[in-house]
Each structure stands twice: as C-alpha cells, then as structure tokens.
TIKEPA-471335 format. One record per residue: x, y, z of N, C-alpha, C in turn. Coordinates in steps of 0.001 Angstrom, whole numbers, padded with zeros to 6 digits, always signed. Example, Ala and Ser with C-alpha at 12.3 -4.5 7.8 and 13.67 -1.06 7.14 Angstrom:
<pts>
+013190-005690+007800+012300-004500+007800+013200-003300+007800/+012850-002250+007080+013670-001060+007140+012900+000030+007870/
</pts>
This chain:
<pts>
+036104-006665-018125+034930-007405-017622+033703-006947-018403/+032893-007896-018906+031735-007535-019725+030449-007769-018952/+030132-006780-018106+028866-006832-017355+028724-008066-016489/+029782-008518-015869+029648-009619-014923+029870-010988-015506/+030093-011103-016860+030334-012403-017458+031823-012542-017716/+032511-013378-016965+033959-013429-016992+034470-014057-018282/+035499-013421-018852+036239-014052-019939+037325-014923-019307/+036952-015902-018549+037890-016711-017791+037706-018180-018048/+037976-018957-017020+037990-020401-017162+036635-020956-017552/+036620-021827-018532+035398-022473-019004+035601-023976-018987/+034979-024688-017995+035182-026147-017895+034551-026920-019020/+033671-026284-019805+032963-026987-020862+033708-026955-022213/+034854-026309-022257+035519-026119-023542+036941-026669-023495/+037328-027447-024509+038699-027971-024625+039237-027684-026038/+040558-027567-026112+041148-027283-027422+041466-028581-028166/+042138-028427-029259+042402-029597-030100+043307-030603-029422/+044187-030210-028530+045107-031111-027845+044527-031668-026554/+043200-031448-026351+042487-031955-025183+042956-031315-023878/+043547-030127-023970+043897-029368-022784+042889-028250-022600/+042654-027942-021342+041743-026815-021091+042324-025550-021690/+041533-024881-022503+042016-023643-023103+042146-022545-022071/+041245-022575-021061+041330-021588-019979+040738-020255-020315/+040280-020072-021503+039721-018789-021895+038467-019025-022717/+037532-018054-022653+036382-018104-023544+036010-016679-023918/+035587-016515-025155+035153-015202-025605+036303-014242-025815/+037570-014704-025904+038682-013788-026104+039887-014520-026660/+041061-013992-026401+042286-014579-026941+042579-015916-026268/+042870-016937-027065+043195-018277-026572+044609-018623-027005/+045532-018718-026042+046919-018999-026420+047110-020375-027016/+046166-021282-026816+046291-022636-027345+045780-022785-028776/+045138-021775-029287+044617-021812-030652+045706-021346-031613/+045776-021955-032770+046781-021500-033747+046467-020094-034218/+047468-019276-034318+047304-017893-034736+047875-017725-036148/+047083-017187-037001+047507-016941-038376+047338-015463-038699/+047893-014660-037850+047834-013227-038118+046574-012577-037623/+045684-013376-037094+044450-012808-036566+043977-013694-035440/+043159-013154-034581+042610-013929-033481+041599-014938-034011/+041671-016175-033503+040720-017194-033912+039405-016971-033168/+038297-017118-033881+036993-016860-033272+036678-017909-032229/+036064-017461-031086+035636-018392-030037+034650-017709-029127/+033367-018161-029142+032360-017705-028178+032279-016189-028067/+031719-015550-029049+031555-014108-028996+032224-013437-030174/+033076-014160-030890+033654-013675-032140+033173-014613-033231/+032899-014119-034429+032377-014970-035483+033326-016095-035832/+032858-017303-036026+033719-018445-036295+034275-018369-037714/+035561-018854-037829+036238-018944-039112+036279-017615-039855/+036302-016553-039113+036412-015231-039717+037825-014722-039527/+038332-014062-040509+039648-013475-040407+039528-012080-039815/+040413-011815-038878+040402-010490-038274+039480-010440-037076/+039533-009368-036376+038730-009138-035161+037274-008889-035511/+036363-009608-034856+034929-009430-035089+034298-008734-033900/+033273-007900-034116+032617-007196-032988+032011-008182-032010/+031995-007759-030763+031397-008570-029694+029906-008754-029923/+029421-009998-029845+028003-010288-030027+027306-010324-028676/+026049-009938-028619+025310-009998-027338+025307-011402-026777/+025278-011459-025427+025347-012750-024780+024196-013666-025111/+023061-013101-025568+021907-013931-025903+022172-014882-027050/+023207-014547-027875+023507-015403-029016+024602-016417-028726/+025061-016480-027483+026162-017382-027146+025721-018829-027230/+026597-019679-027774+026317-021106-027873+027041-021901-026808/+027848-021257-025988+028622-021979-024996+027729-022425-023851/+027764-023706-023491+026862-024242-022477+027152-023708-021088/+028371-023227-020875+028714-022731-019548+028482-021254-019376/+028067-020590-020442+027868-019141-020423+026524-018806-019817/+026494-017899-018886+025245-017478-018255+025052-015977-018424/+023815-015536-018751+023556-014100-018901+023794-013360-017586/+024058-012090-017712+024261-011222-016544+022973-011101-015747/+023031-011366-014450+021850-011343-013591+021819-010150-012650/+022773-009301-012744+022836-008180-011819+023816-008465-010711/+024384-007414-010145+025345-007584-009066+026712-007920-009632/+027596-008435-008789+028948-008756-009215+029072-010232-009495/+029966-010585-010409+030175-011985-010727+029125-012513-011678/+029009-013835-011718+028042-014431-012621+027071-015277-011844/+026001-015678-012541+024954-016451-011891+024843-017812-012538/+024743-018863-011741+024616-020217-012273+023170-020540-012541/+022886-021555-013346+021485-021892-013669+020688-022271-012442/+019362-021993-012541+018397-022405-011526+018637-021782-010152/+019318-020654-010092+019512-019984-008815+018313-019088-008552/+017683-019223-007394+016538-018398-007035+017026-017051-006546/+016578-015995-007185+016997-014649-006787+015845-013920-006139/+016148-013091-005181+015132-012346-004429+014850-011021-005100/+014269-011106-006306+013974-009903-007067+012482-009800-007308/+012020-008590-007626+010601-008365-007905+010245-009038-009210/+009178-009799-009221+008781-010510-010421+008414-009526-011522/+008689-009931-012778+008379-009060-013889+006884-008780-013933/+006529-007512-014060+005134-007117-014111+004576-006643-012785/+005275-006907-011666+004789-006444-010363+004874-004927-010305/+003924-004301-009610+003890-002849-009548+004956-002344-008587/+005362-001100-008784+006390-000496-007940+005765+000011-006646/+006640+000390-005708+006167+000941-004441+005400+002240-004665/+005863+003070-005590+005178+004329-005887+003778+004079-006435/+003655+003105-007342+002344+002770-007908+001418+002197-006834/+001976+001355-005994+001200+000764-004900+000691+001853-003956/+001551+002792-003585+001155+003896-002700+000072+004762-003347/+000209+005002-004654-000800+005799-005363-002160+005120-005315/-002166+003797-005498-003434+003067-005440-004077+003187-004063/-003253+003072-003011-003774+003164-001646-004468+004518-001435/-003780+005597-001761-004345+006925-001508-005445+007284-002509/-005390+006706-003704-006467+006928-004672-007774+006358-004153/-007741+005074-003714-008979+004446-003232-009449+005082-001927/-008522+005509-001104-008908+006225+000109-009642+007520-000249/-009105+008257-001220-009745+009502-001658-011125+009272-002246/-011260+008208-003043-012570+007866-003616-013566+007545-002500/-013106+006778-001512-013974+006423-000388-014428+007632+000397/-013522+008535+000695-013879+009750+001439-014857+010623+000652/-014647+010716-000661-015560+011510-001499-016971+010942-001449/-017089+009613-001597-018413+008981-001532-019062+009209-000172/-018280+009057+000885-018812+009196+002245-019382+010589+002488/-018611+011598+002163-019044+012961+002475-020158+013449+001540/-020190+012951+000319-021304+013310-000569-022614+012711-000056/-022570+011447+000354-023771+010793+000893-024197+011456+002195/-023229+011716+003081-023548+012338+004370-024156+013728+004176/-023602+014505+003253-024141+015845+002991-025550+015769+002421/-025773+014823+001506-027106+014673+000920-028148+014301+001961/-027817+013377+002856-028761+012962+003907-028990+014092+004901/-027913+014823+005252-028056+015951+006183-028997+017011+005622/-028900+017275+004331-029815+018231+003702-031242+017711+003682/-031395+016389+003525-032726+015784+003533-033368+015871+004924/-032544+015742+005971-033082+015737+007335-033374+017135+007875/-032949+018146+007171-033183+019525+007625-033919+020325+006560/-034643+021294+007031-035325+022232+006129-035057+023650+006625/-034259+024380+005840-033903+025727+006254-033087+025740+007534/-032249+024733+007727-031419+024662+008919-032136+024116+010142/-033388+023727+009992-034190+023199+011106-034481+021721+010849/-034352+020921+011907-034583+019485+011770-036036+019178+011418/-036207+018255+010502-037520+017736+010183-037662+016416+010949/-038369+016428+012074-038397+015296+012989-039064+014056+012400/-039990+014254+011518-040614+013091+010890-039610+012357+009991/-038778+013117+009309-037744+012510+008475-036657+011865+009338/-036314+012519+010447-035315+011957+011354-035792+010615+011893/-037077+010547+012249-037635+009314+012797-037576+008185+011772/-037857+008493+010521-037810+007463+009476-036369+007072+009134/-035428+007948+009459-034021+007681+009147-033346+006785+010188/-033848+006760+011420-033204+006031+012520-032923+004571+012185/-033867+003795+011630-033555+002390+011301-032396+002258+010312/-032312+003187+009362-031212+003154+008394-029869+003420+009088/-029884+004281+010094-028668+004610+010822-028128+003376+011553/-028975+002703+012318-028522+001526+013070-028214+000347+012135/-028985+000232+011074-028684-000808+010082-027332-000558+009415/-027016+000715+009178-025728+001072+008579-024561+000691+009464/-024726+000861+010777-023659+000482+011719-023369-001015+011628/-024425-001826+011548-024257-003284+011445-023562-003649+010140/-024004-003037+009038-023401-003327+007729-021930-002917+007709/-021621-001788+008320-020225-001332+008406-019347-002372+009093/-019815-002887+010217-019038-003878+010962-018801-005132+010128/-019847-005602+009444-019732-006816+008627-018733-006608+007488/-018847-005471+006789-017962-005200+005660-016512-005010+006103/-016325-004320+007239-014964-004085+007743-014279-005405+008093/-015016-006300+008745-014457-007607+009111-014148-008422+007851/-015076-008409+006889-014889-009173+005652-013680-008672+004869/-013507-007358+004799-012388-006799+004048-011044-007077+004706/-011025-007159+006023-009773-007420+006730-009433-008903+006778/-010449-009733+006994-010206-011174+007153-010114-011880+005802/-010951-011482+004857-011025-012213+003590-010283-011595+002435/-009358-010668+002692-008671-009981+001604-007899-010940+000709/-007327-012000+001265-006524-012932+000469-007379-013828-000416/-008634-014074-000027-009486-015012-000750-010333-014336-001823/-010796-013122-001566-011666-012442-002524-010853-011824-003655/-011512-011570-004775-010837-010955-005912-010636-009464-005674/-009745-008884-006455-009471-007442-006358-010741-006632-006629/-011490-007030-007660-012720-006323-008014-013741-006402-006886/-013874-007576-006278-014828-007744-005180-014455-006884-003985/-013173-006882-003623-012731-006073-002480-012948-004590-002740/-012747-004174-003987-012949-002762-004334-014419-002373-004254/-015290-003251-004721-016732-002995-004640-017174-002913-003177/-016693-003836-002365-017055-003851-000945-016566-002587-000229/-015388-002127-000593-014872-000899+000009-015733+000305-000366/-016141+000387-001617-016999+001504-002044-018372+001451-001378/-018909+000238-001222-020181+000086-000506-020014+000526+000945/-018895+000124+001550-018617+000540+002932-018573+002066+003029/-017950+002718+002070-017838+004180+002077-019209+004838+001984/-020086+004273+001167-021440+004823+001024-022226+004642+002326/-022145+003446+002900-022853+003178+004166-022305+004071+005273/-021001+004332+005235-020385+005211+006233-020955+006614+006151/-021304+007031+004937-021938+008335+004777-023281+008398+005477/-023986+007262+005496-025282+007194+006189-025101+007382+007690/-024089+006709+008256-023886+006796+009710-023201+008100+010132/-022545+008764+009189-021879+010026+009507-022819+011224+009400/-023904+011074+008652-024823+012182+008395-025350+012870+009660/-025715+012135+010727-026222+012826+011922-025251+013852+012512/-023941+013597+012395-022972+014565+012898-023062+015886+012139/-023307+015805+010832-023437+017028+010037-024732+017751+010347/-025675+017028+010932-026936+017654+011347-026781+018306+012716/-026082+017633+013631-025918+018127+015003-025020+019364+015056/-023920+019350+014260-022969+020463+014282-023222+021390+013105/-022910+022665+013307-023157+023630+012222-022125+023440+011104/-022465+024029+009950-021658+023812+008746-020232+024334+008899/-020057+025494+009538-018714+026069+009700-017825+025149+010524/-018373+024580+011583-017601+023663+012419-017184+022425+011629/-018098+021920+010810-017804+020725+010025-016703+021002+009002/-016778+022151+008338-015764+022503+007330-014402+022699+007998/-014381+023392+009143-013123+023632+009845-012521+022319+010345/-013359+021442+010894-012879+020148+011388-012326+019298+010241/-012970+019372+009078-012500+018611+007916-011129+019106+007464/-010962+020441+007406-009676+021011+006983-008569+020663+007979/-008885+020763+009269-007896+020425+010304-007550+018936+010259/-008561+018103+010038-008326+016655+009941-007425+016326+008759/-007655+017007+007623-006827+016777+006436-005370+017159+006706/-005160+018289+007378-003794+018743+007684-003091+017761+008615/-003774+017350+009681-003176+016403+010626-002911+015052+009967/-003889+014587+009227-003773+013272+008601-002579+013218+007653/-002514+014145+006706-001456+014086+005701-000088+014385+006302/-000049+015224+007336+001216+015477+008007+001794+014218+008627/+000967+013481+009367+001452+012268+010032+001558+011089+009063/+000756+011086+008000+000887+010034+006992+002221+010164+006258/+002589+011385+005919+003878+011612+005259+005022+011193+006175/+004895+011525+007462+005921+011107+008416+006047+009577+008430/+004905+008891+008460+004933+007427+008489+005562+006827+007255/+005415+007505+006110+005964+006989+004857+007463+007244+004748/+007910+008452+005101+009307+008830+004872+010245+008444+006010/+009704+008214+007215+010584+007889+008329+011318+006579+008097/+012555+006508+008555+013333+005284+008465+013094+004375+009668/+012349+004871+010643+012039+004069+011819+010957+003036+011496/+011070+001892+012115+010032+000864+011995+009000+001113+013089/+007775+001452+012678+006723+001796+013631+005856+000594+014006/+006316-000594+013679+005527-001808+013939+005174-001953+015413/+006107-001601+016297+005879-001770+017733+004763-000870+018272/+004404+000172+017507+003320+001052+017950+001952+000385+017835/+001836-000597+016953+000544-001233+016694-000145-001770+017933/+000486-002668+018702-000164-003213+019901-000502-002137+020932/+000374-001146+021090+000125-000073+022063-001113+000725+021678/-001202+001090+020404-002353+001869+019928-003637+001046+019979/-003538-000251+019692-004723-001120+019749-005255-001205+021176/-004357-001356+022147-004779-001395+023550-005409-000061+023956/-004784+001030+023529-005340+002353+023827-006731+002542+023260/-006951+002030+022063-008270+002149+021433-009319+001326+022177/-008947+000123+022598-009880-000724+023354-010248-000068+024685/-009244+000462+025375-009494+001145+026651-010409+002353+026450/-010174+003092+025380-011010+004262+025089-012465+003858+024847/-012671+002790+024102-014039+002331+023834-014745+001889+025110/-014038+001135+025952-014633+000673+027209-014965+001860+028109/-014022+002795+028199-014236+003985+029022-015425+004799+028513/-015541+004940+027206-016641+005712+026622-017995+005086+026944/-018059+003747+026838-019318+003059+027134-019693+003213+028603/-018705+003064+029489-018979+003191+030930-019464+004607+031271/-018777+005610+030729-019158+007003+031000-020551+007314+030450/-020871+006698+029323-022194+006918+028729-023280+006289+029584/-023003+005119+030145-023996+004415+030956-024250+005113+032294/-023185+005672+032876-023363+006317+034189-023723+007796+034070/-023795+008283+032852-024237+009656+032646-023185+010718+032888/-021910+010367+032834-020832+011346+033023-019918+011374+031802/-020513+011461+030640-019763+011405+029383-019013+012725+029181/-017682+012650+029200-016845+013839+029011-016383+013874+027557/-017100+014614+026731-016823+014633+025297-015443+015200+024988/-015025+016227+025727-013729+016863+025461-012573+015904+025747/-012597+015241+026911-011521+014316+027277-011449+013142+026310/-012593+012575+026011-012628+011443+025084-012164+011876+023698/-012545+013095+023320-012122+013619+022017-010610+013765+021923/-009975+014274+022961-008523+014469+022958-007791+013127+022914/-008242+012180+023756-007591+010858+023780-007765+010151+022430/-008978+010208+021905-009247+009573+020617-008436+010199+019493/-008295+011516+019523-007513+012206+018496-006056+011761+018532/-005480+011669+019724-004085+011242+019864-003897+009820+019332/-004839+008938+019670-004728+007536+019231-004775+007435+017706/-005695+008140+017079-005846+008002+015625-004787+008774+014844/-004192+009785+015436-003023+010411+014813-001870+009407+014790/-001692+008699+015932-000664+007658+015985-000946+006534+014995/-002219+006136+014871-002588+005083+013929-002356+005518+012478/-002511+006801+012211-002252+007299+010860-000799+007080+010470/+000126+007475+011351+001558+007268+011074+001871+005776+010967/+001275+004982+011862+001512+003532+011881+001016+002873+010593/-000212+003199+010175-000783+002581+008981-000070+003047+007709/+000342+004326+007676+001096+004812+006512+002435+004094+006417/+003052+003828+007562+004315+003094+007586+004128+001663+007085/+002933+001101+007324+002630-000264+006879+002547-000375+005364/+002401+000752+004667+002393+000703+003199+003705+000112+002705/+004821+000568+003288+006135+000050+002888+006309-001406+003300/+005938-001729+004529+006152-003097+005007+005277-004095+004259/+004044-003715+003952+003168-004630+003206+003667-004797+001780/+004206-003728+001198+004758-003830-000155+005967-004761-000178/+006860-004594+000785+008059-005435+000836+007706-006907+001020/+006634-007172+001753+006228-008555+001998+005596-009201+000769/+005004-008377-000116+004251-008914-001255+004770-008395-002587/+006024-007961-002618+006552-007254-003786+006474-008055-005081/+006527-009376-005012+006531-010204-006218+005133-010672-006630/+004113-010300-005874+002749-010767-006148+001868-009573-006492/+001735-009289-007778+000992-008111-008220-000480-008197-007850/-001072-009363-007983-002493-009526-007667-002769-009232-006197/-001923-009782-005332-002106-009570-003896-001832-008114-003513/-000895-007483-004189-000611-006080-003918-001829-005216-004243/-002506-005513-005327-003698-004746-005692-004785-004898-004631/-004990-006141-004177-006008-006368-003144-005610-005711-001828/-004325-005785-001492-003864-005176-000249-003944-003652-000307/-003866-003075-001500-004003-001618-001616-005395-001164-001163/-006409-001996-001391-007769-001681-000935-007842-001795+000581/-007219-002845+001131-007203-003035+002580-006497-001881+003281/-005356-001447+002738-004623-000329+003325-005417+000973+003177/-006120+001126+002062-006959+002317+001866-008056+002376+002920/-008649+001228+003255-009677+001175+004284-009126+001620+005639/-007947+001144+005995-007376+001492+007295-007076+002994+007393/-006504+003567+006341-006213+005001+006350-007504+005820+006274/-008481+005313+005554-009801+005954+005485-010409+006065+006887/-010349+004960+007644-010897+004960+009008-010135+005924+009917/-008817+006016+009723-008024+006968+010514-008500+008394+010262/-008700+008737+008999-009131+010098+008654-010514+010398+009218/-011445+009473+009030-012814+009681+009503-012834+009893+011014/-012073+009104+011745-012063+009233+013208-011377+010513+013670/-010314+010933+012979-009696+012224+013309-010713+013340+013119/-011465+013286+012027-012500+014289+011759-013559+014294+012862/-014027+013117+013254-015081+013013+014272-014610+013566+015613/-013406+013193+016024-012901+013651+017329-012602+015150+017327/-012130+015672+016207-011928+017122+016111-013259+017857+016195/-014282+017289+015574-015614+017904+015631-016146+017911+017059/-015869+016851+017804-016299+016799+019205-015554+017817+020061/-014283+018037+019743-013458+018947+020547-013818+020402+020303/-013918+020772+019032-014054+022197+018702-015336+022571+017974/-016207+021586+017723-017415+021892+016975-018472+022649+017767/-019233+023471+017057-020363+024199+017656-021646+023537+017208/-022494+023190+018183-023753+022521+017849-024783+023529+017348/-025692+022987+016545-026799+023827+016067-027708+024192+017220/-028314+025345+017149-029264+025780+018195-030577+024986+018074/
</pts>
C-alpha cells in the first residue's frame, strides 16, 4: 500500500482487448510481457525494465487521487474537517491570549502606580490632587464599561488591530480606576496581594487548560453568583452594613472559578474557529480581556481580605 492510494481497480482504464485491466500503477496481467514489466501509471512509459516509483503529483490517471490522510483514498470535492492552511495552532493561539493579557496588566499597573505616586507626597495624600482626580476616576468607570461591551459584542465585526487598540486603551483606563486602591492600602499589602493573585490565577488557569473536563456548565452558575454578589454589595452599601471580608471571600471564590472557566474556553473557542485565522486573532484579544478581568478582580478581593490600610 502506498500511503493510502490503492494499486487496485481503476474504472477509468481499459486494456487493448477492452477488458478492465483491474490494476493501476503495478503489474498488469493483461499487458504483454516481454521480459520486463510494462509501464503503467507510476512507471515510465515504453521503458524497458523496472522504473522507480514517481510521486503521485505526476500521475496522469484521471481516477488517481492524492493521499488525504487517514485510511483509504479520498474522492474529488470531498469536504474534510481539517484546519485550513495557514491557521494558527492551539499553542500559538494560547500564547497570544496570555501575551495580550500580560501586556494589559503591565499597562494597568504602571498607570495605577504613576497616579498613586502623583496623589501622594511622602506617603501622605495630597487632597487637592485627589479632588482634581475624582472626575477622571468616574469618567474612567464609564469608559471601561463602554469598551468592555464593545470588545465583547463587536469582536466579530471590528478588525484585529482595532480590537487590540481598544484592549490596550481599556488597560490604561483600568489603571486610572485602580489607582485609588494603591493609595488606600499600603505598598506591602499591594505587593503581597499581587503575588498571591498571580499564584492563584496561574494555578487555576493551568487547571482550566489541562483538564479533560468540560467546564462549560460552570458559566451560568458563576454568572448568577456574580450578579447576586453585586446586588448584595449595593444593598449592604446603601444600608451601611458593608461587610468587606465576607464580600471579599465570596468574590474571590467566584473569580477563581471564572479563571478556570475562561482558561478552559481557550480550547473550546479554538476548536470552534480553528480554520479561521483572522477570527482566532480577534478572539485572542477577547479571551485576553476576560482573563485580565479575572486577575484584576482576584487582586482586588485579596487586597480587601488581607490588605492593611494606610494610617
């Protein structure tokens, strides 16, 4: 057997007596033999003696089909469920997701650190600067919401470059809204919370990637939990009984679960779009945003649980 192309029956070929020869690319009992095999489809024509096998690309037989993979042969115009030539691999797709997530986190924390240093002088708040910063803080929250919705809803319509620019802008604006936390909590607490968040995030992200379980069913449960947490937080804030520790623990559990869920979605989104390289690139930005948000929220809730406020 030559890589799945059978040296067997060929309906397109007949011998001199108008009988099916029954063979192609090899010995034909119906061909006259003069001390050597007669050439036919893969052996040089009118050559004496055995000729080396020629690659299938040079075959002139109309019934001959190149090897398509798997067992047997493939007929013309058969649609195969294979990755289109040029599409990126799962490993490349995953690298893009975590690369853009890392870029986003770097931008966020650099901006947040710069603003926190601007709002303080010698570790003491500069209230005039804080007052001028407040409009930027609330404006940043609005811009974040708009960009997050646009990146999730319009990912299929916008170009890869546009989605990447919007994600980077979102990361910068996020640094603006995150800066007050770095002002409220001392530096040691922030560094410790960041290290703990990184350990938790990557631990559960790796689990989500390598597990053979389908975590799709966790999505609706975690979404409901997040909505309940937000409603509860608003109610507690309005009635003046805001329990930061309890909310921090519940929020941490939810976003740890979302980390595993979103990391697992890297595989499912790749499998759904494996033949579309352009869409995979755009979806890598969308997936980076979701994992970015998981990390940021784990950091925030850890800071609420174990952080020490400035005096």
